[in-house]
C-alpha positions as CSV (number, residue, x, y, z in Angstrom):
1,M,83.8,60.3,61.5
2,K,84.3,58.7,65.0
3,V,83.5,61.4,67.5
4,L,84.0,61.5,71.3
5,V,82.1,63.9,73.5
6,V,83.6,64.6,76.9
7,G,81.1,65.0,79.9
8,S,78.2,63.5,81.6
9,G,75.3,66.0,82.0
10,G,72.3,67.4,80.2
11,R,74.5,69.6,78.1
12,E,76.4,66.6,76.9
13,H,73.2,64.7,76.2
14,A,72.0,67.6,74.0
15,I,75.3,67.8,72.1
16,C,75.3,64.0,71.5
17,W,71.6,64.1,70.5
18,K,72.4,66.8,67.9
19,L,75.6,65.2,66.6
20,A,73.8,61.9,66.2
21,Q,71.7,63.7,63.5
22,S,74.8,64.5,61.4
23,P,75.4,62.2,58.5
24,K,79.1,62.9,59.0
25,V,79.1,61.2,62.4
26,T,79.4,57.4,61.8
27,A,80.2,56.4,65.4
28,L,79.5,58.5,68.6
29,Y,81.1,58.0,72.0
30,C,80.7,59.9,75.3
31,A,83.0,59.8,78.4
32,P,81.7,59.2,80.9
33,G,78.1,59.8,79.8
34,N,74.9,58.8,81.5
35,A,71.9,56.6,81.1
36,G,70.2,58.9,78.6
37,I,73.3,59.5,76.6
38,A,73.8,55.8,76.3
39,Q,70.7,55.7,74.1
40,V,72.4,57.8,71.4
41,A,76.2,57.1,72.0
42,K,78.4,54.5,73.5
43,C,79.5,55.5,77.0
44,V,83.1,55.2,78.0
45,N,84.2,54.9,81.6
46,V,86.8,57.7,81.7
47,K,86.4,60.7,84.0
48,A,86.1,64.0,82.2
49,T,89.0,65.4,84.3
50,D,91.3,62.5,83.6
51,V,93.3,64.3,80.9
52,D,95.9,61.5,80.3
53,G,93.3,58.8,80.4
54,M,91.1,60.6,77.9
55,V,93.9,61.3,75.5
56,R,95.0,57.6,75.8
57,W,91.5,56.3,75.1
58,A,91.0,58.7,72.1
59,K,94.3,57.6,70.6
60,D,93.8,53.9,71.2
61,N,90.4,54.0,69.7
62,A,91.3,56.2,66.7
63,M,88.9,59.1,67.3
64,D,88.6,61.5,64.4
65,F,87.3,64.4,66.5
66,V,86.7,65.2,70.2
67,V,84.3,67.7,71.7
68,V,85.2,68.9,75.2
69,A,82.1,70.2,76.8
70,P,82.6,70.9,80.6
71,D,84.6,73.7,82.2
72,D,87.0,71.7,84.4
73,P,88.7,69.7,81.5
74,L,88.9,72.9,79.4
75,A,90.7,74.7,82.3
76,L,93.0,71.6,82.8
77,G,94.1,71.8,79.1
78,L,92.4,68.8,77.7
79,V,92.0,70.5,74.3
80,D,95.8,71.3,74.3
81,A,96.7,67.7,75.2
82,L,94.4,66.1,72.5
83,E,95.6,68.5,69.8
84,A,99.2,67.8,70.8
85,A,98.4,64.1,70.3
86,G,97.1,64.9,66.7
87,I,93.4,64.6,67.5
88,P,91.2,67.5,66.1
89,T,89.3,68.9,69.1
90,F,86.4,71.4,69.6
91,G,86.8,73.7,72.5
92,P,89.1,76.5,73.7
93,R,92.7,75.9,74.8
94,A,93.5,76.4,78.4
95,N,94.9,79.9,77.8
96,A,91.6,81.0,76.4
97,A,89.4,79.0,78.7
98,I,90.9,81.2,81.5
99,I,88.1,83.7,80.8
100,E,85.9,81.3,82.9
101,A,88.5,79.7,85.1
102,S,89.6,83.1,86.5
103,K,87.0,85.8,87.1
104,A,89.8,88.2,88.0
105,F,91.4,87.6,84.6
106,S,88.1,88.2,82.8
107,K,87.4,91.4,84.7
108,E,90.9,92.7,83.9
109,L,90.4,91.9,80.2
110,M,87.2,93.8,80.2
111,K,88.7,96.8,81.9
112,K,91.7,96.8,79.5
113,Y,89.6,96.6,76.3
114,H,86.7,98.8,77.5
115,I,84.1,96.0,77.5
116,P,81.1,97.1,79.7
117,T,80.8,95.3,83.0
118,A,80.2,96.0,86.7
119,K,82.6,98.1,88.8
120,Y,84.8,95.7,90.8
121,E,87.9,95.0,93.0
122,T,89.8,91.8,93.4
123,F,91.1,90.6,96.8
124,T,93.4,87.9,98.1
125,E,93.3,89.1,101.8
126,L,90.1,88.7,103.8
127,D,90.5,91.8,106.0
128,K,90.8,94.0,102.9
129,A,87.8,92.3,101.3
130,L,85.7,92.9,104.5
131,S,86.7,96.5,104.6
132,Y,85.8,97.1,101.0
133,I,82.4,95.5,101.6
134,E,81.8,97.7,104.6
135,A,82.8,100.8,102.6
136,Q,80.6,99.9,99.5
137,G,77.5,98.8,101.3
138,A,74.8,96.5,100.0
139,P,73.5,95.0,97.7
140,I,76.9,93.8,96.5
141,V,78.1,90.7,94.7
142,V,80.9,88.3,95.9
143,K,82.4,85.9,93.5
144,A,84.9,83.1,93.9
145,D,87.7,83.7,91.3
146,G,87.9,80.1,90.1
147,L,85.5,77.3,89.0
148,A,82.8,76.4,91.5
149,L,80.2,74.4,89.5
150,G,78.1,77.6,88.9
151,K,77.6,78.1,92.6
152,G,80.5,80.5,93.5
153,V,78.5,83.7,93.2
154,V,76.6,85.4,96.1
155,V,74.3,88.3,95.4
156,A,74.3,89.7,99.0
157,A,71.3,91.8,100.1
158,T,73.1,93.0,103.3
159,V,76.7,93.8,104.4
160,D,76.6,90.9,106.8
161,E,75.6,88.4,104.1
162,A,78.4,89.7,101.9
163,K,81.0,89.4,104.7
164,T,79.8,85.8,105.5
165,A,80.2,84.9,101.8
166,A,83.7,86.3,101.7
167,R,84.7,84.4,104.9
168,E,83.2,81.2,103.6
169,M,85.1,81.5,100.3
170,M,88.5,82.8,101.6
171,E,88.8,81.5,105.1
172,D,86.6,78.3,105.2
173,K,87.6,77.3,101.7
174,K,84.0,76.5,100.8
175,F,85.1,76.2,97.1
176,G,88.6,75.0,97.8
177,E,91.3,77.1,96.2
178,S,88.8,78.6,93.8
179,G,87.9,81.0,96.6
180,S,91.4,82.0,97.6
181,T,90.9,85.1,95.4
182,V,87.5,86.8,95.3
183,V,86.0,89.5,93.0
184,I,83.7,91.9,94.7
185,E,81.5,94.0,92.4
186,E,78.6,96.4,92.3
187,C,75.2,94.8,92.0
188,M,73.8,95.6,88.6
189,T,70.1,95.8,88.0
190,G,68.0,94.7,85.0
191,P,66.9,91.5,83.3
192,E,69.7,88.8,82.9
193,V,70.1,87.0,79.7
194,T,72.6,84.5,78.2
195,V,73.9,84.6,74.7
196,L,75.9,81.5,73.6
197,A,78.1,82.2,70.6
198,F,80.3,80.1,68.3
199,A,83.8,81.5,67.8
200,D,86.7,80.5,65.6
201,G,89.4,82.8,66.9
202,E,88.4,85.6,64.5
203,H,84.7,85.4,63.9
204,V,81.8,85.2,66.3
205,R,78.3,83.9,65.5
206,P,75.7,84.3,68.3
207,M,73.0,81.7,68.8
208,P,69.5,82.7,69.9
209,A,69.5,84.3,73.3
210,S,68.3,82.4,76.3
211,Q,67.5,82.9,79.9
212,D,68.5,80.6,82.8
213,H,66.7,80.4,86.1
214,K,69.4,80.0,88.8
215,R,67.5,80.1,92.1
216,A,66.2,76.8,93.4
217,Y,62.7,77.9,94.2
218,D,59.7,79.7,92.6
219,G,59.9,83.5,92.5
220,N,63.7,83.4,92.2
221,Q,64.0,82.4,95.9
222,G,66.5,80.0,97.6
223,P,70.1,79.2,96.9
224,N,71.8,79.5,93.5
225,T,71.9,76.2,91.5
226,G,73.5,75.2,88.3
227,G,70.2,76.1,86.6
228,M,66.6,75.0,87.1
229,G,65.4,75.7,83.6
230,A,65.9,77.9,80.5
231,I,63.9,79.5,77.8
232,S,64.9,80.8,74.3
233,P,64.5,83.5,73.2
234,P,63.7,85.8,76.1
235,P,61.4,88.7,75.2
236,Q,63.7,91.4,76.6
237,Y,66.5,90.7,74.1
238,T,65.4,92.9,71.3
239,P,67.1,93.3,67.9
240,D,68.5,96.7,68.9
241,I,70.0,95.2,72.1
242,A,71.4,92.3,70.1
243,Q,73.2,94.7,67.8
244,R,74.6,96.7,70.7
245,C,75.9,93.5,72.3
246,M,77.5,92.4,69.0
247,D,79.2,95.8,68.6
248,E,80.1,96.5,72.2
249,I,80.7,93.1,73.8
250,F,80.8,90.0,71.5
251,Q,83.2,91.2,68.8
252,P,85.4,93.2,71.2
253,T,85.8,90.2,73.4
254,I,86.9,87.9,70.6
255,R,89.3,90.6,69.3
256,A,90.7,91.2,72.8
257,L,91.4,87.5,73.4
258,K,93.2,87.3,70.0
259,A,95.2,90.4,70.8
260,E,96.3,88.8,74.1
261,G,97.6,85.7,72.2
262,R,94.6,83.7,73.5
263,P,92.4,83.1,70.4
264,F,89.1,81.6,71.3
265,H,87.9,78.5,69.4
266,G,84.6,77.0,70.7
267,V,81.5,78.2,72.4
268,I,81.7,81.4,74.5
269,Y,79.0,82.1,77.0
270,F,78.1,85.7,77.5
271,G,76.2,86.2,80.7
272,L,74.6,89.7,80.3
273,M,72.7,92.2,82.4
274,L,70.4,94.5,80.5
275,T,70.9,97.5,82.7
276,P,69.2,100.9,82.4
277,D,72.6,102.1,80.9
278,G,72.8,99.3,78.4
279,P,74.0,95.7,78.3
280,R,76.9,94.7,80.5
281,V,78.8,91.5,81.0
282,V,78.0,89.6,84.2
283,E,80.4,86.7,83.4
284,Y,82.0,84.7,80.6
285,N,82.0,81.0,80.4
286,A,84.2,79.0,78.0
287,R,81.5,76.5,76.9
288,F,77.8,75.9,76.4
289,G,75.7,76.7,79.5
290,D,73.6,74.1,81.1
291,P,70.5,74.1,80.7
292,E,70.7,76.9,78.1
293,C,72.4,74.4,75.7
294,Q,69.4,72.1,75.8
295,A,66.9,74.9,74.8
296,V,69.2,76.5,72.2
297,L,70.4,73.4,70.4
298,S,66.8,72.3,70.1
299,L,66.3,75.3,67.8
300,L,69.3,74.5,65.5
301,E,68.5,73.4,62.0
302,G,72.1,73.2,60.7
303,D,74.6,70.3,61.1
304,L,76.4,70.7,64.4
305,M,79.4,68.7,63.3
306,D,80.0,71.1,60.4
307,I,79.8,74.1,62.8
308,F,82.2,72.5,65.3
309,T,84.7,71.8,62.5
310,A,84.4,75.4,61.2
311,C,85.1,76.8,64.7
312,R,88.3,74.8,64.9
313,E,89.4,75.5,61.3
314,G,88.7,79.3,61.3
315,T,85.9,79.1,58.7
316,L,82.9,80.0,60.9
317,D,82.0,83.0,58.7
318,Q,81.1,80.4,55.9
319,A,79.2,78.0,58.2
320,D,75.5,77.2,57.7
321,L,73.8,78.4,60.9
322,R,70.1,78.2,60.6
323,W,67.6,78.4,63.5
324,K,64.0,77.4,63.8
325,D,61.4,80.2,64.0
326,S,60.2,78.8,67.3
327,A,60.7,79.1,71.0
328,A,62.1,76.5,73.4
329,C,61.8,75.7,77.1
330,C,63.9,73.4,79.2
331,L,62.4,72.4,82.5
332,V,64.8,70.9,85.0
333,L,63.5,68.1,87.3
334,A,65.8,67.9,90.3
335,S,66.4,65.8,93.3
336,G,64.8,67.0,96.5
337,G,67.3,69.0,98.5
338,Y,69.4,70.1,95.5
339,P,71.7,72.2,95.5
340,L,72.5,71.1,99.0
341,D,72.1,67.5,100.3
342,Y,70.2,65.0,98.2
343,K,69.9,61.3,97.8
344,K,70.6,59.2,94.6
345,G,69.3,55.9,93.3
346,Y,65.6,56.5,93.0
347,P,63.8,54.8,90.1
348,I,62.4,57.1,87.4
349,S,59.1,56.4,85.8
350,G,57.2,58.1,82.9
351,L,60.2,58.7,80.6
352,E,58.8,57.0,77.6
353,E,55.5,58.8,77.8
354,A,57.2,62.2,78.3
355,G,59.4,61.5,75.3
356,K,56.4,61.4,73.0
357,F,55.9,65.2,73.5
358,A,59.3,66.6,74.2
359,V,63.0,65.6,74.3
360,V,64.0,64.5,77.7
361,F,67.7,65.2,78.2
362,H,69.3,63.2,81.0
363,A,71.6,65.2,83.4
364,G,72.1,63.0,86.5
365,T,70.9,59.5,85.7
366,A,72.3,55.9,85.8
367,E,71.1,52.5,84.9
368,K,70.7,49.9,87.6
369,D,69.3,46.4,87.0
370,G,67.7,47.6,83.8
371,Q,66.0,50.6,85.5
372,I,67.0,54.2,85.0
373,V,67.6,55.9,88.4
374,T,68.5,59.3,89.7
375,N,72.3,59.9,90.0
376,G,72.7,63.6,90.6
377,G,71.2,66.9,91.7
378,R,69.8,67.9,88.4
379,V,68.2,64.8,87.0
380,L,66.4,65.6,83.8
381,G,65.8,68.5,81.4
382,V,62.4,68.2,79.7
383,T,62.8,70.3,76.6
384,A,59.9,71.4,74.3
385,L,59.3,73.7,71.4
386,G,56.4,76.0,70.6
387,G,55.3,78.6,68.1
388,T,55.4,81.1,70.9
389,L,57.3,81.2,74.2
390,D,54.1,80.6,76.1
391,Q,53.4,77.5,74.0
392,A,56.9,76.1,74.5
393,I,56.6,76.6,78.3
394,A,53.2,74.9,78.4
395,N,54.4,72.0,76.3
396,A,57.4,71.4,78.5
397,Y,55.3,71.3,81.7
398,A,52.7,69.1,80.0
399,A,55.4,66.7,78.8
400,A,56.9,66.5,82.3
401,K,53.7,65.5,84.0
402,P,54.1,61.7,83.5
403,I,57.6,61.7,85.0
404,S,58.0,60.7,88.6
405,F,60.7,59.8,91.2
406,T,61.0,60.1,94.9
407,D,61.4,63.7,96.2
408,M,61.3,65.1,92.6
409,H,61.5,68.9,92.7
410,F,61.0,71.5,90.0
411,R,60.1,75.2,89.6
412,T,56.6,76.0,88.4
413,D,57.5,79.5,87.0
414,I,60.2,78.8,84.4
415,G,59.9,81.5,81.7
416,R,57.6,83.6,83.9
417,A,59.9,84.7,86.7
418,F,61.5,87.8,85.1
């Protein structure tokens, strides 16, 4: 099969890396890709959000299957457009991807179908949002309704901080139109975990749980990022909690979307808070998380191409999903200043040495004059396995030691900052 993966980050590198292991994949392409992806797939210069251009390229080059990985093209209906052109595609259609594209929609869905989540209200007028914040007090959570690259959530410790967040989203348009509507919700407490799950519209098959580290600095300090590292599985996610999540959250969500005429085919991301009252949904995403994807796919033993096909065709209950009896850690090496201002174009050294001990997934890299250079905020995801979580963490940090680039920044407590 000739397969095209849409996207350019660490998640897409992990997907390409795993698909390249499938005997069914005879030619692998990625649009637009990056310097690391270019080592396992042929990169194509088409933007992930260029729906018409992507469909045209896939048709002109006779793709047998397309995998749409990032949130923006899913929300824009790239899956719908490719399927309409007769090209089998992995990922939810736009009317199902709305569970990520609109937080207001997802909260209403959870309320309607009694799926446990935080108490909330939705606002389109700033003065009403500010009054609600004043009445509720802090801590409180302010969320931009639409897509904001994983940065549209503020967990405010004070009323003033929450009001500032609401003003920046609604009045200053910090996230463009994504912040025209905000969701304000109670601040839940407890460990936060992620469960990625394959879905085929009817069935849901969870992957091993993972835990992302969103804050930029050690001790969960600093601004929210797209993710500074991930582990799998986290120790707090016990078999009893997993069963409760399956019964109270995962299956009810898939059934709810089907009942609403929005069957979900693809990967659904359950962001969960393990509160004293039981697991609750923090957020849904309509695709693999990044960097959770890198850690979790490293544990997959089955053929990813077979699983993607089963998700699309409605045969997921028969798919071969096997996972290694190991733990994984993905350590993100970022540009200094990320997630705020940072510079690009710095040469990266030590990649070959690090690759002897771990898989180094490229997130923000490019090739310039034969040299791999930095080309984004999150640059690399050094991903290692171990017999225990402690071993996996130690292996990831050891593998990252030879890697160097100007202003390189990483957290030193991935897997230990619970």
